[in-house]
N, C-alpha and C positions, 0 to 999 in steps of 0.2 A: 725375731724368730716367729712372730705371730701375725705379721702383715700378710694378707692374701693378695695374689696377683689378680690381674683383670681377666683378659681373654687372649687367645691366639687365633688369627685368621690365616687362611691359606686358599689360594686359587690357582688353577692350571688351565691352560688352553694350548692344545697340541695341533700340529698341522694335519695329522692323520689319526684315526682311532687307535687308542692304546689303553693300558690299564690305569686310567686316571684316578680311579678310586684307591688303588694300592699306593700310587705315588703320593696322593693326598694323605693317606694313612702315615706314611713315613714323614711327611711334612708336619703333621700333627704331633707325631712322636717327638720331633725336635722342639716343638712348642709346648710340650706337656707342662713345663714349669710355669706357664702363664695361666693355667687353669686346670683344676682336677675335678670339677663337679660333673661335667658332661662333655660329650664329644659327638660330632655329626659330620656326615659327608652327603652332599647332594650331587648326583651325576646328571649331566644333560645328555640324554640319549636321543639325539636328533630332534630336540624340542620337547621331548617327554622327560620330565624330571623324576628320577628314581633316588630314594634317599634311605639312609639308616641313621637314627639318632637315639641316644639313650644316656642315662645317668652313669657316671663312672669314669675311670681312666680310659685313655685311648685303647690300651690293651684289653680292658674289660668290656668295652663296647663293641670292638671289632674282632671277630675271629677270622681265620683263614676262609672258612665257609661263607661267612657274610660278605667278605671282600670279593670272593669269587662269584657271588650271586649278583653283584653290582655290574652293570654292563660296561663293555669296552666302549670308549667314546672319546671325544675331543675336548670336553670341558667338565670341570667340577669345581665346587667351592666347599670349603671345610672349616670347622670351628672347634675349638676346645674352650670350655667356659669356666670362669669363676664369676658369678653374678654379683654386681654391685647395685643393681636395681632388679627386684623380683626374686622370688624364692627359688629353692632348689627342687624342681619337679620336672617331669618330662615335657610339659607344655612349654617350658622356657628353654628347652634345648634348641640350639641353633645348628645350621643355618635355618632361618625362617623362610618358608615358601609361600608365595602368593600367586593365585590365579586371578587374572582380571581380563577385561575386554580385549586388551591388546596383547595378551600372551601371558607368559609365566615369568616369575622372578624368584630368585633365591638370594638371600642376603646374610652375610656374616659380619658381626660388629665387634670391635674392640674399643672400649671407652665408656663414657657415661654422659648423656645429655644433661646439662644443668637446668634446662628449661623443659624437661620431659613432662612434668606434671601439668604445666600450663598447656602444652601442645596436646596432651592426651585429653584434657578436659574440653578443649575446643573441638577436637575430633568427635568426642562422645556427644557433645551438644549438636553436632551436625549429623548424627545418626550412625557413626562408626561403632562397630561391635568388636571388642577386643577379646582374644582367646588366650592371651598370656598376660603376665604382669611384668614383662620386660620392656625397657625403653626401646629395644630393638624393633619391636612391633610398631611403635610410634614412627620410627624412621621409615619402616617399610610402607606404612600407610601413606605418609606424606610423599614419598617417591612415587607410589602408585597413583595417588591423586594427580600429581604433576604429569605423570606419563599419559594420562587420559587426554591431556590437552597440549602435548608437545610432540615433536616429530620423531624423537629418538629417546632411548633410555638414558643416554648421556645428557641430553637436554633436561630430562626430568630430574636427574641427580643434581645437576647444576642449579636448577630452580629450587629444589628442596633444600639445598644448603643455606639459602637465605633465611630459612625458618629455624635452623638448628643453632644451638648455643652450647658450647662445651666441647667434650672430647669425642671424636669418632674417627676411627680408621675402618673403612668399609671395603668389602669385596662383594660386588653385586653381579649376578649372572642372569642374563636374559637368554632366549633361545639362540641368539646369534653372537652375543658379545659377552666379554668379561670386563667389568668396570671396577677400578679401584680408586679410592678417594681418601685423602687425609685432610682433617679439619684445618682451617686457616691458622690456628695456633700451633699445630703440629704436636699436640699433647702426646699422642701415642705413636710409636714407630710404625713404619710400613716401607717395604722395599720390593724390588722385583729383579728377576734374573732370567737367563735364557740357557737352554741346553744346546748341545752340539747339533741336535736334529731340528732345532728351531722351535722347541716348546718353551713357552713363557710360563713362569711361575711367579706368584705374588705371595708375600708372607709378612707376618708381623716383624720377624727378625731375619737377619742375614744367615744365621745358623741353619734355618729351615730351608733356605734357598740352596745352600751348599749341601745339605743332607740328601737332597734328591738329585744331586749331580749337576746342578746348574751353576753358572757363573753369575755372581752378583753384578748387575749393571749399575744401579744406583738406588738411593732412597727416593721415595715419592716426596715431592716438596710439599710443605704446608699449603693447603688450599688447592693443590693440583688434582686434576681428574685424568686418569689414564684409561684409554679405551683400547682393549685388545680384541682383534678379530683374527681370522685365519690368514689375513694378508699382512698383519703387522700390528704396530702400536702407535697411537697418536696421543698427544698431550693437549689438555685444555687448562689454561692458567687464569681464567677470569676471576678466580677467587684468591689467587696468589698475592701476597704482599698487601692484603687488605687489613691484616692484623700483624702486630709484632709477634714473630714466632716465639713460642714459650714451651718448648718440649719439657716433659716431666723430668726433673733432675733425679728422681728416685729410680727411673729406668737404669741409670748408670750406677746408682748405689746398690740396688737390690733386684729389681724386676727382671731385667734382661739377662740372658745367658752370657757368661764371661767371654765366650768366643765370638759374640756378635759385634758388628760395627753399626752404630746408629748415627746417622747424619755425619758420616765420615770420622766418627770418634770411637776408638776402641773402648769397649766396656771394661775389659780386663785392665788396660792401662789406666783408666779412670779410677778404678778401685785401688790399684797399687798406689797411685798418687794420693788418694784419700788416706791410705794407711801411713804414708810418709809424712803427710801433714799432721796426722794424729800424733805421731812420734815426736814431731817438732813442738807441738802445742801442749801435749800432755805427756812429757817424758816420765819414766819410772825406772827404778832399779829392779831388775828381774833376771831370771835365769832362762826363761822360755817364752816364746810367743806362739799362741795357737789361735786358729780361727774357728768360729762356729760354722759347721758345715751346713749348706755349701756356700752361703752368701757372704760369710766373713773371711773366707780363705784368702782371697786376693788382697784384701786390705791388710790382713795379718802379715802376708808376705811383704807388703810395702812397709809396714811398721817395723818388721825385722830388719829389712835392708837399711832403713834410715837410722834405727837405734843401735844396730850392731848386736842385738840380742838374738840368739839362735832361734830359728823357726822350726817348729816340730808339729807332729800330729798328736793332739791330745784328746780329741773327740771323734768318735766314729758314728756315722748316721746309718740307721737301718733304711735302706733304699727300697724295701719291699712293702712298705706300709701304704696301702691304697685307701680308697673310700670305704672299703669293707672293714677297716680296722675298728674294733669296738673299744671305745674308751673305757677305762676301768670305772666301775660305779663307786659310789660312796662307801659301800660295804666292803669293797676289795682294798686290801692294804698294798696296792700296787701303784707306783708313780709312773704315769704315762710317759713322762720325759725319759725315764730309764729304759723304756721299751724302744723309744725312737732314737735315743742317744746313749752311747757307752763311752766311759772314760778309759783312756789307755794309761793304766797305772804305772807301767814301766817308764813312761815319758814324763809324768808329772809328779810322781811321789817325791816329797821332800823339796820341791822346787817352788820358787816364786814365779807365778804364771801370769802372763798377760793374755786375757781372753778378748779377742776382737770380734764384734758382731756388727750387723748393719743397723740395728735399731732396738729400742725398748718401747713397747706399747703400754701394756698394763703393768709389766714388771714381774708377773707371776712366773712366767717361763724362765726368765733370766735368773730369778731367785733360786729356782730348782736346779738350774745348770751350775750355778756357783756352788751350791751344796753338793752336787754330784762331783765336782772337782775336789772339793774339800774332803769328801768321803773317800776319794781315791788317793788322798795323801798330799794334796797341794798345800804348801806352807803358807802361801799368800795367793790371793786372786785379785788381780787388777783388771777391771773391765774398761775397754775402750770401744766407743761406738762411732762408726764411720758416717754418721749423719747427725745433724743437730737434733735437739729434743722435738718430738711431735707435740705441737701446741694447738693445732687447728684441724678441723675436718678436711677431707679431700672430696671434691665433687666431680672428679674427672676420671674415675675408674678404679679407685682404691678404697678398700673397706674401712677407712678411718672416718667413721660417721658421727662421732660425738665427742666433744671435749671431756665429758664426764667419764669416759673410758680411758683417757690418756693420763698416765701417772705423772707426766711432767707438768700437767696443768694444776696438779694438786700439791706437788712437793718440789722442793729445791733439789739441786744436784746432790748435795750432801745428804739430804733425807732419802733420796732414791738409793744412794750408795748403801746407806744403813739398811733400807728395806730389802734390798736384794742380797745383802750379806757380803758385799765386796770390801776389799781393803782400800780401794780407791776407784773412782769413776771419772771418765773424761769423755765428753761428746765432741764431735767435729764442730769447729767454729763456723757459725752461719755466714760470717763475713768472708770466709774463704771458699765458699761453694763454687764460685766461678773458676777457681784454680783446678777443680776436678776435671772439667771439660775444656778449659781454655776459652769459654764463651760466657758472656754476661747475659745471654738471652735464654732463660729457662723459667719454668714454673717451680717455685719453692713455697707455695702457699701453705702447705701443711706445716712448715716450720715458721714462716714469717707472717702469715695471715694476709698477704698481698695477693688477692685473687685476680686473674686476668679477665674473668667474666663476672656477670652478676651472680650473687649468691642465692641459691634457691631457698624458698621458705620452708619446705619440707624435705629433710635429708634422710629419712628412714629408708633403709634398703627395702623394707616390706610395705612401703607407703601405698602401693596399689592393691596389695592384699588387704590392708587395713580399710581402704575405701570400699572394697567389695563387702567386707565384714560389716562396716557401718551401714551400708545400704540395706543389708538384710535385717537389721534390727527394727 
């Protein structure tokens, strides 16, 4: 319940001018689950870039008036952010815009470069001046540098990819083209589709492609560069198959929306499968299976189907809490969890309940949810987690940045069970992760410690802010 998403990217190129800003807005709405810190849209108005970006949810950043003020055009790129490098401020809002000798560029990024600190230091020593503390600006700098000595924006992107290490799904807009690229490991998802009138859209997930009325064509392959122009789309694959694809397994467990299809695999079906495996490996005698909304619902359904224990609704989530929600202070005797979640007493009172969730990070939230169920009359609470224990940081776009914050690094399963106040606790077995997707090729470093790339030396989210602070001393 405490893991934050990364970011969502969206791009559009139409054959004739249309309301690309409003279409992008709907695309971002479908990707809101991937980031709630900020949102932005950049419209390409015949080579002139017009943008609006700010902190907040998509609905908070864009009003009908703001969208109406953005011009009718043929191209736009959009972004919704949860930052894993760089603080929450307006400077770090995306898409990032760059003006250089060969034109303009706007860039939206989902992921996290594991070598961003080294790249940024090299750029600073060569005279580069940074205006943000996001690794996305580093990506933009390197692409711009390559653009100054290459024949096209797609050549510049291709050359820049040799410098990048880690996770990056990008949408890049130039005055004439829309470029999308997925890193050779394929850590983060990216796909594209087409509408009946010939408009192409690119998005982090298939749910956003469908939301704007387009048909999904396919996923962007790991290492692939797609170039969209008014005449169609071309593919460049010089970076394909240079690495073993290792898409993030947690996309299927938690990050992605259940109705999305990633690399041909249904997210919903993967979570139901995880729940069934949980029921096989950690059976329990109980009266009711419930899921923690929203990420635990599909796995709870699978647990119910496999175990034969009835599935029900035991927790209701307040869906109207945005970034403006003020957390209760220490002086207020109010539990923030009770504002965000409510127990359905009629469903759980007097029953032995199985609570299925996607993960436990620090354990604080899960402990309060268990108490919430007990206060509502649950006779027993058995917690089942549809992922293995988090034991290691993630360097590819998830805010698991330190082992000292992970409860599973300090306590055994039985100790965690006691800490959260459950009657029993069972995690998804790590050796069965491949059964979720039917593929053995994925990144599970946050569970196993087996990283596909070199591990960075400084993993703090605010590492670039800290460097600025140190320089002022």
